[in-house]
N, C-alpha and C positions, 0 to 999 in steps of 0.2 A: 499245807505247805506248798508254796509255788514251785513249779518245776523250773528247770534251767531255761527252757524255751520261753516261759512266761517272763522270767527275769530279763532275758535278752530282748524280748519284744518291748518290755517297759523301757529299757535303756534306749532302744531304737526310737520309740515315741518321744522320749525326752530329748534325744539328739535332733530329731526332726523338728521339734518345737523350737529348739535353740537355733537351728539353721534358718528356719522361717523368720524368726525374730531378727537375726543378723542380716538376712537378705532385705528385710524391710528397712532396717537402718541404712544399709548401703543404698537402697533405692531413694530414700529421702535425701540423703547427702548428695547423690547424683543429681536429683531434680533441682535442689537448691543451687548447686554449682552451675548446672546447665542454664537455669533461669538467669543467674547473674551474668554469665557469658553471653547469652542471647541479648539481654538488655544492653550490655556494653557494645555488642556488635551493631545493634540497631542505632544506638546513640552516636556511634562513631561513623556511621554510614553517611555518604554524601547525599545531599538533597536530591540530586538528579537520579540516583539509584533508588531512592525511596519512592519517587514519583513514578518510576517505570513499573513498579511492582504490580499495580492493578492491570496494566496493559498486558504484561507477561502472563499473569494468571488468567486473564480473560481470553487469551488465545489457546490455552491448554485444552479446553473442552472442545472447541471446533476442530482442532488438530487431531484429537483423539477420535472424534466421530468420523472425520475424514479417513483416518487410518482403518477404523473398523469397517467403514463402507467399502474401501478399496479391497480390504482382505476378503470381505464377503463376495464382492464382485468377481 
C-alpha cells in the first residue's frame, strides 16, 4: 500500500507534466503570434529602412571590437 508521501509525489509528477504541457502550448501560441507580427512589421516597413539594415548590422562588430580594445587598453 502506497504511503501518503508516495501519493503526494505522484500527484506532484502529474501536476508537473500538466504544467509542462501547458507551457509548451503557450510557447507555441506565442511563437505563432510573434511570427505574424514580425512578418507584418517587415512588410509594413519602408524600403529605405530595409535597405539600411545590412549597413547597421555591418557596423556592430567593428564597434564592439573597438569597445573591447579600448576597455583592454
